[in-house]
C-alpha beads as a LAMMPS data file, in Angstrom:
LAMMPS data file: protein, C-alpha beads

347 atoms
346 bonds

1 atom types
1 bond types

-500.0 500.0 xlo xhi
-500.0 500.0 ylo yhi
-500.0 500.0 zlo zhi

Masses

1 110.0

Atoms # bond

1 1 1 3.594 -26.158 -3.272
2 1 1 1.360 -24.050 -5.490
3 1 1 2.517 -20.555 -6.452
4 1 1 1.614 -17.808 -8.894
5 1 1 4.745 -17.369 -10.994
6 1 1 5.486 -14.270 -13.055
7 1 1 7.424 -15.281 -16.177
8 1 1 7.366 -12.073 -18.210
9 1 1 5.098 -9.264 -19.351
10 1 1 1.499 -10.526 -19.474
11 1 1 2.767 -14.029 -18.710
12 1 1 1.936 -15.468 -15.300
13 1 1 0.491 -18.798 -14.175
14 1 1 -0.236 -20.949 -11.139
15 1 1 2.368 -23.712 -10.963
16 1 1 3.625 -26.477 -8.715
17 1 1 7.052 -25.368 -7.508
18 1 1 9.415 -26.743 -4.840
19 1 1 8.641 -25.701 -1.297
20 1 1 11.477 -23.374 -0.182
21 1 1 14.229 -24.871 1.925
22 1 1 15.608 -22.581 4.610
23 1 1 19.158 -22.137 5.832
24 1 1 20.200 -21.954 9.480
25 1 1 19.570 -18.204 9.594
26 1 1 16.227 -18.072 7.770
27 1 1 12.522 -18.493 8.550
28 1 1 9.736 -20.142 6.529
29 1 1 6.269 -18.598 6.664
30 1 1 3.043 -20.414 5.852
31 1 1 1.098 -17.729 4.015
32 1 1 -2.420 -17.019 5.189
33 1 1 -3.287 -13.890 3.196
34 1 1 -1.557 -11.871 0.483
35 1 1 -3.282 -8.872 -1.068
36 1 1 -2.740 -7.740 -4.634
37 1 1 -1.006 -4.374 -4.855
38 1 1 -1.167 -2.000 -7.797
39 1 1 2.581 -2.536 -8.160
40 1 1 1.952 -6.241 -8.689
41 1 1 -0.491 -5.442 -11.480
42 1 1 1.917 -2.978 -13.123
43 1 1 4.653 -5.619 -12.960
44 1 1 2.376 -8.174 -14.597
45 1 1 1.405 -5.750 -17.361
46 1 1 4.703 -3.921 -17.917
47 1 1 7.476 -5.836 -16.138
48 1 1 9.793 -4.591 -13.393
49 1 1 13.406 -3.458 -13.547
50 1 1 14.297 -5.576 -10.501
51 1 1 13.001 -8.820 -11.985
52 1 1 15.140 -10.798 -14.408
53 1 1 13.536 -14.137 -15.209
54 1 1 10.816 -15.829 -13.197
55 1 1 9.615 -14.524 -9.849
56 1 1 6.819 -15.201 -7.363
57 1 1 5.224 -11.819 -6.676
58 1 1 3.349 -10.748 -3.542
59 1 1 4.563 -8.461 -0.764
60 1 1 1.504 -7.519 1.329
61 1 1 1.115 -10.668 3.385
62 1 1 0.528 -12.332 6.730
63 1 1 0.986 -15.866 7.981
64 1 1 2.403 -18.151 10.627
65 1 1 5.950 -19.304 11.212
66 1 1 6.279 -22.841 9.812
67 1 1 10.019 -23.464 10.207
68 1 1 12.822 -21.722 12.073
69 1 1 16.514 -22.078 11.223
70 1 1 18.694 -23.402 14.040
71 1 1 20.620 -20.132 14.324
72 1 1 17.444 -18.067 14.768
73 1 1 16.263 -17.027 18.224
74 1 1 13.196 -15.059 19.239
75 1 1 10.758 -16.716 16.835
76 1 1 8.804 -19.929 17.282
77 1 1 6.745 -22.199 15.078
78 1 1 3.162 -20.969 15.106
79 1 1 3.969 -17.288 15.669
80 1 1 1.498 -15.046 13.830
81 1 1 3.506 -12.563 11.790
82 1 1 3.733 -10.143 8.919
83 1 1 6.954 -9.404 7.078
84 1 1 7.981 -5.914 6.022
85 1 1 8.783 -6.379 2.314
86 1 1 11.304 -3.532 2.006
87 1 1 14.597 -4.624 3.559
88 1 1 16.962 -1.757 4.452
89 1 1 20.732 -2.157 4.585
90 1 1 21.059 -0.321 7.908
91 1 1 24.319 1.302 6.794
92 1 1 23.592 3.979 4.174
93 1 1 22.965 7.674 4.880
94 1 1 19.179 7.275 4.853
95 1 1 19.118 4.249 7.135
96 1 1 21.446 6.000 9.563
97 1 1 19.083 8.986 9.634
98 1 1 15.915 6.964 10.245
99 1 1 14.604 6.965 6.661
100 1 1 14.730 3.230 6.034
101 1 1 12.162 3.427 3.224
102 1 1 14.631 5.505 1.198
103 1 1 17.562 3.125 1.723
104 1 1 20.067 3.271 -1.148
105 1 1 20.450 -0.509 -1.094
106 1 1 16.918 -1.642 -0.238
107 1 1 15.870 -5.128 -1.337
108 1 1 12.198 -6.052 -1.662
109 1 1 10.441 -9.349 -1.061
110 1 1 8.307 -10.083 -4.103
111 1 1 10.794 -8.445 -6.461
112 1 1 14.390 -9.181 -5.375
113 1 1 13.237 -12.314 -3.521
114 1 1 10.292 -14.628 -4.136
115 1 1 7.098 -13.314 -2.609
116 1 1 3.925 -14.583 -1.014
117 1 1 1.547 -15.554 -3.797
118 1 1 2.489 -19.049 -2.724
119 1 1 1.717 -21.506 0.039
120 1 1 5.055 -20.748 1.706
121 1 1 7.544 -17.896 1.544
122 1 1 11.141 -17.909 2.740
123 1 1 12.322 -14.900 4.742
124 1 1 15.965 -14.112 3.910
125 1 1 18.501 -13.679 6.683
126 1 1 18.978 -9.950 6.065
127 1 1 15.245 -9.344 6.632
128 1 1 15.375 -11.106 9.996
129 1 1 18.544 -9.257 10.937
130 1 1 16.965 -5.873 10.134
131 1 1 13.798 -6.605 12.149
132 1 1 11.429 -7.063 9.227
133 1 1 9.530 -9.981 10.798
134 1 1 6.835 -8.524 13.048
135 1 1 4.485 -10.381 15.376
136 1 1 0.849 -9.339 15.289
137 1 1 -1.563 -9.253 18.257
138 1 1 -4.337 -11.804 18.663
139 1 1 -6.833 -8.951 18.308
140 1 1 -5.885 -8.581 14.630
141 1 1 -6.945 -11.348 12.248
142 1 1 -4.442 -12.756 9.774
143 1 1 -6.944 -11.825 7.059
144 1 1 -6.817 -8.144 7.977
145 1 1 -3.124 -8.179 8.859
146 1 1 -2.142 -8.311 5.189
147 1 1 -3.294 -4.657 5.077
148 1 1 -0.593 -3.593 7.540
149 1 1 1.907 -2.982 4.731
150 1 1 -0.196 -0.519 2.700
151 1 1 -1.532 1.091 5.861
152 1 1 2.035 1.719 7.052
153 1 1 2.908 3.302 3.709
154 1 1 -0.049 5.635 4.287
155 1 1 1.203 6.329 7.815
156 1 1 4.570 7.350 6.362
157 1 1 2.923 9.583 3.759
158 1 1 0.547 11.303 6.169
159 1 1 3.300 11.997 8.689
160 1 1 4.528 14.626 6.211
161 1 1 1.188 16.418 5.878
162 1 1 0.346 17.748 9.355
163 1 1 -3.233 16.473 9.311
164 1 1 -4.749 17.365 12.675
165 1 1 -7.978 18.315 14.431
166 1 1 -10.109 20.432 12.115
167 1 1 -8.184 19.708 8.917
168 1 1 -9.974 19.497 5.590
169 1 1 -8.665 16.693 3.393
170 1 1 -9.388 15.805 -0.229
171 1 1 -8.438 12.402 -1.606
172 1 1 -8.305 11.899 -5.364
173 1 1 -8.715 8.203 -6.107
174 1 1 -11.318 6.041 -4.384
175 1 1 -9.583 2.682 -4.488
176 1 1 -8.474 0.801 -1.370
177 1 1 -5.502 3.123 -0.819
178 1 1 -7.706 6.197 -1.019
179 1 1 -10.132 4.687 1.478
180 1 1 -7.320 3.782 3.853
181 1 1 -6.147 7.390 3.587
182 1 1 -9.630 8.502 4.614
183 1 1 -9.625 6.204 7.649
184 1 1 -6.277 7.429 8.858
185 1 1 -6.999 11.101 8.133
186 1 1 -10.196 10.900 10.169
187 1 1 -8.364 9.319 13.080
188 1 1 -5.765 12.087 12.964
189 1 1 -8.578 14.586 13.435
190 1 1 -9.725 15.667 9.979
191 1 1 -13.186 17.209 10.270
192 1 1 -13.963 17.407 6.550
193 1 1 -13.005 14.600 4.143
194 1 1 -13.887 14.576 0.454
195 1 1 -13.191 11.739 -1.963
196 1 1 -13.065 12.145 -5.748
197 1 1 -13.182 9.279 -8.237
198 1 1 -14.141 8.799 -11.878
199 1 1 -15.952 5.515 -11.214
200 1 1 -19.536 5.459 -10.011
201 1 1 -18.940 1.931 -8.654
202 1 1 -16.040 3.193 -6.550
203 1 1 -18.114 6.125 -5.340
204 1 1 -20.881 3.729 -4.276
205 1 1 -18.418 1.513 -2.392
206 1 1 -17.013 4.571 -0.614
207 1 1 -20.427 5.240 0.922
208 1 1 -19.708 2.492 3.469
209 1 1 -16.908 4.609 4.919
210 1 1 -16.833 7.743 7.074
211 1 1 -16.438 10.250 4.255
212 1 1 -18.304 13.579 4.208
213 1 1 -18.354 14.273 0.469
214 1 1 -18.093 11.730 -2.371
215 1 1 -17.734 13.248 -5.834
216 1 1 -17.899 11.434 -9.150
217 1 1 -15.293 13.354 -11.140
218 1 1 -16.598 11.767 -14.319
219 1 1 -19.891 13.625 -14.097
220 1 1 -18.959 16.695 -12.019
221 1 1 -16.065 19.136 -12.330
222 1 1 -13.776 18.328 -9.362
223 1 1 -12.400 21.888 -9.145
224 1 1 -15.886 23.387 -8.978
225 1 1 -16.958 20.801 -6.400
226 1 1 -13.867 21.484 -4.288
227 1 1 -14.710 25.197 -4.306
228 1 1 -18.268 24.437 -3.176
229 1 1 -17.144 22.114 -0.387
230 1 1 -14.537 24.558 0.969
231 1 1 -16.414 27.827 0.229
232 1 1 -13.759 28.781 -2.284
233 1 1 -10.782 28.472 0.056
234 1 1 -9.461 25.077 -0.973
235 1 1 -8.531 22.039 1.108
236 1 1 -5.810 22.058 3.738
237 1 1 -4.472 18.800 2.316
238 1 1 -4.977 17.057 -1.018
239 1 1 -3.763 13.469 -1.446
240 1 1 -3.456 11.953 -4.911
241 1 1 -3.853 8.199 -4.447
242 1 1 -4.193 7.261 -8.111
243 1 1 -1.591 7.124 -10.852
244 1 1 -2.906 10.070 -12.849
245 1 1 -1.022 13.137 -14.036
246 1 1 -4.325 14.960 -14.504
247 1 1 -5.185 14.292 -10.854
248 1 1 -1.816 15.720 -9.792
249 1 1 -2.559 18.915 -11.736
250 1 1 -6.030 19.105 -10.175
251 1 1 -4.581 18.715 -6.688
252 1 1 -2.611 21.952 -7.050
253 1 1 -5.833 23.740 -7.967
254 1 1 -7.878 22.181 -5.150
255 1 1 -5.496 22.916 -2.274
256 1 1 -5.682 26.180 -0.326
257 1 1 -2.913 28.746 -0.012
258 1 1 -0.126 27.395 2.220
259 1 1 -1.691 23.921 1.971
260 1 1 -0.027 20.556 1.399
261 1 1 -0.282 18.173 -1.544
262 1 1 0.846 14.529 -1.502
263 1 1 1.681 12.712 -4.714
264 1 1 1.138 9.378 -3.015
265 1 1 0.798 7.296 -6.176
266 1 1 3.461 7.044 -8.841
267 1 1 2.870 7.488 -12.567
268 1 1 3.748 4.903 -15.231
269 1 1 7.492 4.968 -15.923
270 1 1 6.927 5.688 -19.608
271 1 1 4.519 8.541 -18.887
272 1 1 5.764 10.237 -15.731
273 1 1 6.544 13.697 -17.149
274 1 1 3.702 16.208 -16.855
275 1 1 3.439 19.982 -17.210
276 1 1 2.821 21.525 -13.798
277 1 1 1.759 25.130 -13.341
278 1 1 4.557 25.893 -10.888
279 1 1 3.170 29.390 -10.363
280 1 1 0.426 27.734 -8.331
281 1 1 3.082 26.230 -6.075
282 1 1 4.956 29.538 -5.890
283 1 1 2.146 32.043 -5.389
284 1 1 -0.062 29.820 -3.259
285 1 1 2.992 28.718 -1.239
286 1 1 2.057 25.051 -1.556
287 1 1 4.078 22.244 -0.039
288 1 1 4.268 19.302 -2.457
289 1 1 5.350 15.962 -1.016
290 1 1 6.132 12.567 -2.413
291 1 1 5.661 9.359 -0.446
292 1 1 7.413 6.060 -1.038
293 1 1 6.602 2.975 1.010
294 1 1 7.701 2.596 4.604
295 1 1 10.471 1.128 6.710
296 1 1 10.518 -1.503 9.466
297 1 1 10.898 1.268 12.048
298 1 1 7.355 2.498 11.299
299 1 1 5.459 -0.788 11.576
300 1 1 5.071 -1.075 15.344
301 1 1 2.932 2.076 15.341
302 1 1 0.480 0.764 12.747
303 1 1 0.403 -2.768 14.165
304 1 1 -0.526 -1.376 17.587
305 1 1 -3.044 1.002 16.018
306 1 1 -4.799 -1.567 13.843
307 1 1 -4.657 -4.135 16.647
308 1 1 -6.451 -1.701 18.966
309 1 1 -9.643 -2.016 16.914
310 1 1 -10.164 1.761 16.883
311 1 1 -11.006 1.658 13.178
312 1 1 -12.666 -1.031 11.103
313 1 1 -10.477 -2.042 8.165
314 1 1 -12.359 -5.247 7.355
315 1 1 -14.453 -3.668 4.584
316 1 1 -11.326 -2.654 2.651
317 1 1 -11.132 -6.309 1.551
318 1 1 -13.895 -6.969 -0.950
319 1 1 -12.740 -10.146 -2.727
320 1 1 -11.015 -13.281 -1.407
321 1 1 -9.699 -16.031 -3.671
322 1 1 -7.693 -19.238 -3.549
323 1 1 -4.288 -19.455 -5.206
324 1 1 -5.864 -21.382 -8.078
325 1 1 -7.938 -18.276 -8.886
326 1 1 -5.160 -15.744 -8.343
327 1 1 -5.048 -14.652 -11.984
328 1 1 -8.751 -13.843 -11.790
329 1 1 -7.846 -11.585 -8.877
330 1 1 -5.433 -9.631 -11.071
331 1 1 -8.216 -9.166 -13.614
332 1 1 -10.597 -7.924 -10.939
333 1 1 -8.088 -5.401 -9.584
334 1 1 -7.880 -3.791 -13.013
335 1 1 -11.584 -2.987 -12.891
336 1 1 -13.392 -0.645 -10.551
337 1 1 -15.612 -3.457 -9.264
338 1 1 -13.597 -4.307 -6.149
339 1 1 -11.449 -2.839 -3.410
340 1 1 -8.639 -4.984 -1.999
341 1 1 -8.388 -8.435 -3.532
342 1 1 -6.753 -10.983 -1.212
343 1 1 -5.309 -14.353 -2.154
344 1 1 -5.369 -17.155 0.438
345 1 1 -2.752 -19.639 -0.825
346 1 1 -3.655 -22.280 1.748
347 1 1 -7.425 -21.926 1.389

Bonds

1 1 1 2
2 1 2 3
3 1 3 4
4 1 4 5
5 1 5 6
6 1 6 7
7 1 7 8
8 1 8 9
9 1 9 10
10 1 10 11
11 1 11 12
12 1 12 13
13 1 13 14
14 1 14 15
15 1 15 16
16 1 16 17
17 1 17 18
18 1 18 19
19 1 19 20
20 1 20 21
21 1 21 22
22 1 22 23
23 1 23 24
24 1 24 25
25 1 25 26
26 1 26 27
27 1 27 28
28 1 28 29
29 1 29 30
30 1 30 31
31 1 31 32
32 1 32 33
33 1 33 34
34 1 34 35
35 1 35 36
36 1 36 37
37 1 37 38
38 1 38 39
39 1 39 40
40 1 40 41
41 1 41 42
42 1 42 43
43 1 43 44
44 1 44 45
45 1 45 46
46 1 46 47
47 1 47 48
48 1 48 49
49 1 49 50
50 1 50 51
51 1 51 52
52 1 52 53
53 1 53 54
54 1 54 55
55 1 55 56
56 1 56 57
57 1 57 58
58 1 58 59
59 1 59 60
60 1 60 61
61 1 61 62
62 1 62 63
63 1 63 64
64 1 64 65
65 1 65 66
66 1 66 67
67 1 67 68
68 1 68 69
69 1 69 70
70 1 70 71
71 1 71 72
72 1 72 73
73 1 73 74
74 1 74 75
75 1 75 76
76 1 76 77
77 1 77 78
78 1 78 79
79 1 79 80
80 1 80 81
81 1 81 82
82 1 82 83
83 1 83 84
84 1 84 85
85 1 85 86
86 1 86 87
87 1 87 88
88 1 88 89
89 1 89 90
90 1 90 91
91 1 91 92
92 1 92 93
93 1 93 94
94 1 94 95
95 1 95 96
96 1 96 97
97 1 97 98
98 1 98 99
99 1 99 100
100 1 100 101
101 1 101 102
102 1 102 103
103 1 103 104
104 1 104 105
105 1 105 106
106 1 106 107
107 1 107 108
108 1 108 109
109 1 109 110
110 1 110 111
111 1 111 112
112 1 112 113
113 1 113 114
114 1 114 115
115 1 115 116
116 1 116 117
117 1 117 118
118 1 118 119
119 1 119 120
120 1 120 121
121 1 121 122
122 1 122 123
123 1 123 124
124 1 124 125
125 1 125 126
126 1 126 127
127 1 127 128
128 1 128 129
129 1 129 130
130 1 130 131
131 1 131 132
132 1 132 133
133 1 133 134
134 1 134 135
135 1 135 136
136 1 136 137
137 1 137 138
138 1 138 139
139 1 139 140
140 1 140 141
141 1 141 142
142 1 142 143
143 1 143 144
144 1 144 145
145 1 145 146
146 1 146 147
147 1 147 148
148 1 148 149
149 1 149 150
150 1 150 151
151 1 151 152
152 1 152 153
153 1 153 154
154 1 154 155
155 1 155 156
156 1 156 157
157 1 157 158
158 1 158 159
159 1 159 160
160 1 160 161
161 1 161 162
162 1 162 163
163 1 163 164
164 1 164 165
165 1 165 166
166 1 166 167
167 1 167 168
168 1 168 169
169 1 169 170
170 1 170 171
171 1 171 172
172 1 172 173
173 1 173 174
174 1 174 175
175 1 175 176
176 1 176 177
177 1 177 178
178 1 178 179
179 1 179 180
180 1 180 181
181 1 181 182
182 1 182 183
183 1 183 184
184 1 184 185
185 1 185 186
186 1 186 187
187 1 187 188
188 1 188 189
189 1 189 190
190 1 190 191
191 1 191 192
192 1 192 193
193 1 193 194
194 1 194 195
195 1 195 196
196 1 196 197
197 1 197 198
198 1 198 199
199 1 199 200
200 1 200 201
201 1 201 202
202 1 202 203
203 1 203 204
204 1 204 205
205 1 205 206
206 1 206 207
207 1 207 208
208 1 208 209
209 1 209 210
210 1 210 211
211 1 211 212
212 1 212 213
213 1 213 214
214 1 214 215
215 1 215 216
216 1 216 217
217 1 217 218
218 1 218 219
219 1 219 220
220 1 220 221
221 1 221 222
222 1 222 223
223 1 223 224
224 1 224 225
225 1 225 226
226 1 226 227
227 1 227 228
228 1 228 229
229 1 229 230
230 1 230 231
231 1 231 232
232 1 232 233
233 1 233 234
234 1 234 235
235 1 235 236
236 1 236 237
237 1 237 238
238 1 238 239
239 1 239 240
240 1 240 241
241 1 241 242
242 1 242 243
243 1 243 244
244 1 244 245
245 1 245 246
246 1 246 247
247 1 247 248
248 1 248 249
249 1 249 250
250 1 250 251
251 1 251 252
252 1 252 253
253 1 253 254
254 1 254 255
255 1 255 256
256 1 256 257
257 1 257 258
258 1 258 259
259 1 259 260
260 1 260 261
261 1 261 262
262 1 262 263
263 1 263 264
264 1 264 265
265 1 265 266
266 1 266 267
267 1 267 268
268 1 268 269
269 1 269 270
270 1 270 271
271 1 271 272
272 1 272 273
273 1 273 274
274 1 274 275
275 1 275 276
276 1 276 277
277 1 277 278
278 1 278 279
279 1 279 280
280 1 280 281
281 1 281 282
282 1 282 283
283 1 283 284
284 1 284 285
285 1 285 286
286 1 286 287
287 1 287 288
288 1 288 289
289 1 289 290
290 1 290 291
291 1 291 292
292 1 292 293
293 1 293 294
294 1 294 295
295 1 295 296
296 1 296 297
297 1 297 298
298 1 298 299
299 1 299 300
300 1 300 301
301 1 301 302
302 1 302 303
303 1 303 304
304 1 304 305
305 1 305 306
306 1 306 307
307 1 307 308
308 1 308 309
309 1 309 310
310 1 310 311
311 1 311 312
312 1 312 313
313 1 313 314
314 1 314 315
315 1 315 316
316 1 316 317
317 1 317 318
318 1 318 319
319 1 319 320
320 1 320 321
321 1 321 322
322 1 322 323
323 1 323 324
324 1 324 325
325 1 325 326
326 1 326 327
327 1 327 328
328 1 328 329
329 1 329 330
330 1 330 331
331 1 331 332
332 1 332 333
333 1 333 334
334 1 334 335
335 1 335 336
336 1 336 337
337 1 337 338
338 1 338 339
339 1 339 340
340 1 340 341
341 1 341 342
342 1 342 343
343 1 343 344
344 1 344 345
345 1 345 346
346 1 346 347
């Protein structure tokens, strides 16, 4: 089969590799769609601590069951599925308290196991055992289903922020994650949504979405614009969906007293220390939250939600490529000229 194989920093190529063989307690998925995540790009450019040697990346994917091990029950060839990439152990403190995404022993498809930038991907036994293989409804296309993983991460992050009817929400970072945040915030009841991005191209693409204020932070001062939009009070919630320390500092200035800030995106490992004005947190009584992925126990909610058709997520995908052109997709993601880039390995 054809696969995009990561070999080392800035070294990745499409290769013919053996089709995975499954054991009695495993499942083989024929990949329909796998979207490129920012983590995939960072791995390509800077490596990943979990990867030693070659690895097939790709963890945001959908497909159909192609083979089922003889000891597996409950799944059939042809089932339309997604696979939760983060596999919890089910035994640690965090798993036992419902926080599977924070599992001390979590393994991740695409990093600890080969991922889905390939025609087929093998699902390890532990993932099946922990309920990571999820069927998707006929109302949700396989194309759009590859967005379930990032959308569930957003669901996890927003559950901490108390976004409700009448909330004002600012999102710093107008990429696909920022736009998915806007979709979910609106559905939760936000009445005022503002998006800030440095790229005029990204700002133009955001006009297709239900966003009240779109601000190019490259040409306008985001703090001044936030004051104008909120009449000087600040936003109830500010979500930082880009890996920028400057944006994190701005978020503390843009949020109102007793508001909530989400550092949804991580910073580069070699540049993750920034100087925060903690007096803003103290005197404004700000709640600052991190957000890290999601667990299998959160996926049914987003699968049902996205399958209901209540919001249109189709426009989040702007570029679709075959596996032969996967490297081009990584190049595109590093520009501001696209939203989600999806690879179709069996195109």
